[in-house]
N, C-alpha and C positions, 0 to 999 in steps of 0.2 A: 518366906521372905517377909520381914516386917514392913509396914508402910513407910516408916522412916528410912529404912535401908533402901527400899525401892525408889523413894524420892531422891536420896543422895546419889544413887548410881545413875538415875535418869538425867540429872542435871550435870553430871560430871562430863567434861570434855576429854576424849582420849588424848593423851599427851605423851606419856613415856611408855610405849607399849612393849614390844616384843622382846627386848633383850638387854639385860645389864650384866656385865661380867666383872667379877672381882677375883683377881688372883693375888695371893699374898706370898711374900717371901719371909722365911723365918730368920730371925737374927741369931747369929752364933758368936762365939767368943773371939774368934781369930780374925783380925784385920778386916779385909773387905769381903769375907765370905758371906754369902747370902743364901737364903732358902726360898723355895717357891711352893706355894700352896694355893689351890684353887677352890673357890666357892661358886657353885653354879646353880642357878635357880630357874625353874621353868614349870609352867602349869598350862594345861589345855582347858582347865576349869570344867572338865566333864563331871556331871553329877552334882555340881554345887547347888546350894539351897538359896543363894542370894539373887538368882536371876541373871547372873553374869553370862553373856553369850559365849558358848564354847568355841575354842579354836582347835585346830587339828595338829599343828606342827611345832608348837613351842617346846614340848618335851623332847621332840626329835632334835631341835636346835641345841638344847642343853646337852644331850648325849653327844652330839657332834663336837661341841666345844670341849667337852671333857676329853674325848679321844684326841682332839687336835693338840691341846696343851700338854697332854701326856706324851704324845709322839714327837712333837716338834718343839715344845717348850721345856721339856725335861722336868715336868712336875711329877713328884713321886707320891703325892697324896692329893686327891681332889674330892672335896665334899660336894654332894649333889642333893638338892631338895627338889622334888618333883610333885606335881599333882596336888593332892590334899595336904602335903607337907608344907606347902608354900603359905605360911601364915606370918604375920608381922612379928609375932613373938619368936618364932623359930629362926627367921632371917636375922633378926636383931641379935639373937643369941650366937648365931654363927659369925656375924660380923664382930661381936665382942671377943669371941675366941681368936679371931684373926688379929685383932688389935693387941691382944696380950702377947701374941707370938711375934708380931712384926717389929723389927728394929729400924733405925734410920737408914740402914744400907739395903733394906729389902724392897721388893717390888710387890705391889698389891693391884690385882685386877678383879673386878666384880662383874659377874654376868647374870642378868635376869631376863627371862623370856616370858612375856605375858601381855595383858592389857594395860593401857594407861588412860587416865582420865584427868579432868580438872573441874573445879567449881569456883563460883564467885567467892572472893575473900578480900575484904577491904584492907586487911593487914598484909597481904601479899604484895610484892614489889610492883606488879603490873595489874593488881586487882583480881588475879586468878591464881588459885593454888593448884599446883600439879600433883598428881598422885600416881604411884604404881599400884596396880590392883592385885591384891592377894586372892587366894582361893575363896576366902570368906572375909567378912568384916573383922577388924578394921583394916582399911587400906593405908598405905604409907605416903604421907605428903612430902614435898620437896624439902621443907625445913627440918623434918626428922631425918631424912637421908643426909642432909648437911651435918646434923649432929653426929650421925654415925661416922662420917668421914673424919671429923675432928678427933675422934678417938684413936685413929690409926697414925702412928708417929712418923711414917715415911712420906717423903714428897714424891716418891716413885709409885704413884697410884693412878689407875685408869678405871673409869666407869664407862661401860659400853651399853648404850640404850638402843635397841632395835624397836622404834616406837611409832605409833600411829596417833594422829591428832584430830581425826575427824570421824564422821559417821561411817558405817560399814560400806564396803564396796560390793554391790550385789552383782558380781560378774563371775561366771563359771571358772573354776580353777584357782581362785585366790580369795583370801579373806583378809579384811583389815583388822588390825589389832587395837581396836578402840571403838567407841560408839557414842552417839548422843549429839544434841544440838548445843551450840554456844549459849549460855544463859544470858538473856537480854530482858530488861524490864519492859512491860507491855506499853508503857508511856513513852518509849523511845523508838526512833526509826531504826537504830542499829548501834553498833559498838565499834570503837577503834581500839585495837590491841597492838601495842608496840612489842616488837620481837628483836630488840637490839642488844640489851644488856645481858651478857652471859657471865658476868663476874660477881653476881650478888652472893651466890652460894659456892660451897665446895673449895674455898680458899685457893682458887686458881689451879686446882687439881685437874688432870686431863679428863675431859668428858667427850665421849664419842657417841653420836646419835645416828640412827639409820636414815633419818629424813629431816627435812627442814620443819620449822615450826608450824607451817600451814599445809603440810603434806601427810599423806597416809603411807604407812609401812605395810607391805603386803607379804603374804606367804603364798606359795605356788605349789600345787600338786603336779605330778608328772615327773619330768626329768630332774627337777630341783628338789622337790619334796622338803622344802625348808622355807623359812623366811629368807627373802632374797639377800638381805644384808648379811645375816649370819652365814649363809651359804658361801658368799664370796669373801667375807672377812676371814673365815676359817681357812680358805685357800690362800689368802694373803699372808697367813702366818707360816706357810711353808717356804723354806729358803729358796726353792727353785722358782717361786713366784715373787715373793715380797722382798727379797734381798736385792734392792735396786742398785745399790752402790758396790755390790760384789765384795763385801767385807765379811761374809759368812754369817751375818746376823740379820734379824728382822726387828725393826723398831716399831713403836706404835704409829709413828708417822708413815713409815713405809707400808705397813699393812693397811692403814687407812687409805693412803693415796692409791694403792693398787686396787683395792676393793671398790672404792668410791666410783671410779669410772665404769666398772662393770655393773654395778648396781643401777646406775643411771641408764645404761644401755638396755639392761634386762627389763627394767620397768617400762621403757618406751615400747617394747614389743607388746605390752599389754595396754597401750594407750594410757599410761600412768606416769606421773612425774614423782620421782623419789630421789632426793639429793642428800646423801649423808653429810653430816657436819662434825666438826671437831673444835673444841675450845679449851682454854686453860693451857698449862705448860706440859706438853708431851715430849719435849726434846730429851733425848738420852735414855728413854725407857726401852730396854731391850726385852722383847717378848718371846723370841724363838731363835734357834740357831746356836752358834758358838756363844760362849759366855764373854769372850773378849774379842771385840771387833778387830779384824786383821785386814787393813786396806790392801787392795791389790797393788802389785808393783806398777809404778807409773810407766807409761809407754815411752820408750826412748828409741831413737833411730838406731838401727842395727844393720850393718852392711851384709852380715851373714844371713842366709836364708834359714828360716826356722824349720826344724823337722816336723813332718805332718803325720808321722806314723806312731807317735808316742801314745801309749795307752791312756785312756781317761783315768783320772783320779777316782778311787773308789768312793762310794757314797759314805758320808760321815756316819759312824755308828753311834747309837745312844751312849752318852757319857755317864759319869758318876751321878749320884743323887744330888739334889739341890744343895744340901749342906756342904758339898765339896766344890761348888761352883764359885769361882772368883768373878764376881759381878761388879764391873767398874762403876763407881758412884760418881756420876758426872751429870750436870744439867745440860750438856751439849749434845746435839745430834752428831753421830759419827761423821767424820769429814768425807766429802766426795772428792776423790783425786782423779787425775787424768788416767783413764785406763782404756782397754781395747774396745769397750762398748760405748758408742756415742750415738746421738740421734738428733733430730730436729724438733724444736719446740715452737708452738704458735701461741702468741698472746694477743687476744682481741680486746681492745680497750674502748673507753669512751673519751679518750684524749682528743680534743678538737684539733683539726689540722692547722688552721691559720692562727697566727699570733693575734689577729684582730677579732677572732671569734669569741663569743661568750659575752656576759654582761659587762657593761662599761665600768671599769674600776674607779673608785673614788679617790684613791691615793695618787697625788700629783706625780710622784716619781715613776709609778707604774705607767701612768698615761704617757709620760715623756719617753719611756723606754719602748712603749708600743709604737709611738709615732716614728721613732728612729728605725724600727724594724720593718715598717711598712706592712705589706700584705704577705710576708714571708711565711713559709711552713715552720712549725715548731721543731726544735731540735729535741731528739729523744735518744736516751742512752739506757741500755739494759745490762745488768750484771747477774750472772748465775754463780752463787757461792763466791762472790767477790771478783769474778773474772769476766772479761768481755769476750764475745765470740762473734763470728760473722753474722751480721744483722741486715735484714731487708725489711723496709717499711712499705706497706700498701695502704692506701686511703680508701675507706669504705663509706658508701652512702647508706641511707636508712634501709633500703631493700637488701643490700649486701650484708649489712649487720644482722638483719633478721634471718637471712638465709643461713648464716654461719652460727648464730647463737640461739635462734628460736625466740628472741626477745624483740618486741616492737618498741623502740625507744625514739620518741620525737627528738630529732637533732636540731631542728629549726634552721635559722639563717642569720646572717650578719650583713652589715653594710660597711662599705669602705669607699671613700671618694665618690659618694653618690650612687654606687652600684651595689646590687644585692647578690649575695652568694649563698648557696646551700652549704650547710656544714657537713663535714666528713670527719671520720674518726680513724685512729691508727690501728692497723693489724701488724704485729711485729713477728717476723720469722727469724729464729735464731738457730744456726747450724753448728754441728760439732760439739754439742753439750754432752758430757759424760752422763751415763745413767746414774740415777740416785735421786734423793730428795734434796732439792736445792732451795735455799733462800733466794728470792728473786727481788732485785731492787730496780725500780723504774724511775728515771729522772727525766722530766720534761719541762720546757719553759712555761712558767706561770702556774705550775702544779706543785703541790707538796711532794716530797719523796714518798714513793709508794712501795711498801714492803708486802710481798706475797710469798707463797711457797708453792712449788710444783714438783711432783714426782715424775721424773723423766724415765721412760722405758725405751727399750730398743725399738719397738714398733711406734713410729712417730705418730700414727693415727690416735694414740692414746695421750699424746702430749699437748693438750690444749688447755688454755687458761683464759677465763673471761674476767676482766678487771674493770670495775665501775669506778671512775675517777671524777672528781670535781675540781675546778680551779681553786687555787689558794684563796682562802677566805670564804669559800662557798661549800655547800653540801648537796646531797642528793636524797630524794625520797623514792623508795622502791616499795610498791604496795600491791595488794590484791584485794578484790572485793568479792564477797560470797553472800549467799542467801542461807540463813539459819545455821549452817555448819560448813566445815572446810571441805566437804565433799561436793558442794554445789557452787562452783564459780559462776559469776555473772559477767558475761561478755556484753559489750555494747552499752554498759552503764556509764552515764556521764559523771566524771570526777572533776571537781574544780576547787580552786582555792580563791575565795572571794577577795582576800587581801594578800598581796604579795609585795614585799619590800624591794622591788626592782622597777626601774623605769622602762616603759614601753614593752613590758612582757606580760602576756596573758597565759596563765597556766590552767588549761582546760583540755581534757581529752576523753575519749571513750575507751573503756577498758577492753582488753583483748579477749579472745575466746576463753583463755584460762583465767580471766579476771584481773590480769596484771595491768599496772599502769606505772609510769615513770615521770618524775620531774627532776631535771638535771640543773646543776649550777644555781642553787638557791642561796641567797644571802643568809648567813647564820643568824639565828634568832630563836626566841622561846615562845612566841605567840602565834605560830602557824596553826591554821585549822582547815579542815577539808569538808566539803559537802559532797554527798554521794546519793542523795535521794530527793525526789520531787515532793515528798511529803514534808513540807517545810515546818508544819506545826509539831513534828516529832523530831527532836534534836538527836544527833549522834552522841552517845556516851563517850567520855574521855576524848573529846574532839580536839583539844589543844595539845600540841606536841612541839618538840624542839628539833631544829636543824643545826648541826654542828659542822664547823669547818673541816673539810677533808674526810667526812664520814658519810655513810649511807644510813638514813633512818628507815627502818623496815616497819611497815604498817600492814595490818590486816583489818579490813572493814567488813564486818559481818552484819548484814541488814536483816532487820526483824520483819520488815514489810516489803513486799515486792510490788513495784509499780507496773501495772499492765497497760501498755500503750495501745491505743486503737489503731488499727491499720486502715488506711484509706482505700 
């Protein structure tokens, strides 16, 4: 390994680690016919000469994905690159071949399993350039991956990253898919990294990642013997699991929603936090099952009893090859209709209970409306796929919110007619919702309309959604503080904003055990900054950031120096 190569890998932060999937569909001459082709890439880096830490299960992940898309996605040809074959030149050549075959009606999914890293780059959108790591140099940066996507003419494209963003996890039975410290100049106390803009690259194509920007993706030996995200995502591609709306197909959203919940639960068993993410336009991308969604018959009252001894329908047999599949070209997710399977959904929010709660508005009309309402509770309405169902609202204090979400969020207090009240937030229970992936719309007094998405399953324990909301005209900061890398969170670190554009509000708190901190309902502005170190002579890099109305600004603070406090 050359000194320059060693230096490059040492400073790279793991970012896009264990898994990218690219499946493509061949264009054909007739109508809406579509073809399906898979390109699957995975390397364990065994025997590499660049000093890349080996992994154990990435190639097993690649083989599992190949088998899954052939069995459940009806792919008749899948190209696989493993081990030493995973080079930038060979992967680019394979992508170019897909680009030549794919037409506007085809579906493309790319899968890569391996390490991910990043390094400082002033030309990158957030000052850091993300890489996927090949078996040997050169590695592939995010801007080159973006160029690859531009070559493929279909909008029905999914990239799936099973990735790790931090140093290795030295615990028995699992390995992280990335390594190294975050690069910070020695004359700085630390660095602020914003993790909010997901639309810079890839032209809004669907991107699926195995963990959040500051989390590690892990692989587990034993009963799983795979990266935990790939293990569950492959199961989500099976109709018996991922077909939430009972139309015979599995879409990208359905497979993601089904697998996300299980990845989070599996990681918790290892005292690890791993939260899969999805961005871009994934609606209407069919990955498995029937080629044409067939919604179940709506449930209708029937006075006649239904027979209970009819035989079960036989399992669907593999159909014709991809070139014979009529794949509907639509940007819409298949509709969820009323059918026999329904369940309860729970939405936990940061919507404040009382109309008087929150910062004092500057708009005179808003103030007048507040006075007219007095100290009333806010009115809240929820829609699933445009429909309303039986709803119950419970108000949570800080301790109840933490118990249900694991997040410690300072809710504060408000004053009304000379009395002081502790703030509470809304938990919304909705009954009778048909299973499927639903667009969720939440409307509350004084809040912008909130648009979310939830995959509803028959087992109501899986139907939970956490929504962070700020009052109209205000935004939220959600952050974490770490030491050196994203594997070492700093709990008990004082985080504060010296200047806040709000009257009678102090924004200062100690980070939680996992390094997290929150500031709700901040006035929108572009000159916020945070302090997180007592070493005042060493400033934080990139310390200024923007808070936008109705949005959550996600920040990671990685400290270069640790302050050791003396115990009395």
